[in-house]
N, C-alpha and C positions, 0 to 999 in steps of 0.2 A: 504493499499499500504505500501510496505517495505521502511524504511528510509535509506539511504545510505548518506555517507560523505566521504570527501576526508581526508586521513591523511598523514601527512609528516613526515617520519623517516630519520635520517641521520645514516645510516649503512656502515660499511665497508664490503668487501666480505666475511670475516670470520664471521660476526655475521648475515649477511643475508643468508649464508649457514647454520648455526647453527640453525637459527629460521626453515628454510625449513626442516631440518633434524627432528627437534623436532615435527613439525606438521605431518611428514609423519610417523614417529615412532608412534606417538598418534593415527593416522588414522588406523594403523594396529593392534592397541592393544585396540579396543573398538567395540562396538556393530555396527550394520549395519548402523542405522540412523546417528550417529556420524562419522562412517567411511566416508560415502558419503559426509557429511558437512565438515570434515577436508580435504579431497581430493580435494573438489572444492575451498576450502580455498588456499590450497597449488597451485593449478592450477592459481587462481588469482594473487598470490605472484609472481609465475613464469613469469606470463604475463607482470607484472609491471616492468621487468628486460628491457623492451623495452624503458621505460621512460629515463633510465640512458645510455643505450647502444646506443640509436640513436645518441647521441652527440659524440660518440667516434670513432675512426677509426677502421676498422675491426680487425687489429692487437690488438690494446688496448682493445677492446670489447672481443676478444677471451682469452686474459689474464686474464681479470676479471671473465669471466665465468669459466675457469679454476679454479681460486681461489675459487670461490663459490662453484663448485663442490667438490673441495679438502676439504673444510671446512665442507660441507655437510656430505661428506664421514667420515671424521674424527668424528664428532659429533655423526653420526650414530652409529659408531663403539663403542663410548664410552657408548651410550645408551643401546646397545646391550649387551655388557659385563659388 
């Protein structure tokens, strides 16, 4: 059986977005086995957003999501170029 454990990271939206960008970039530049693994990892990280968004108002949550998406886009552009 696969062992799992909980990890606690204190990330701001910029770091969180950058990590997502790096994983997505790597997923699209590797072989099929690693591609699937990395996309699953990205999905798990995106799903973890619920943990910190649940305690926020909708307005505050939307601001954080926009910051994450902006950071992700900026990091991805740096990786591509």
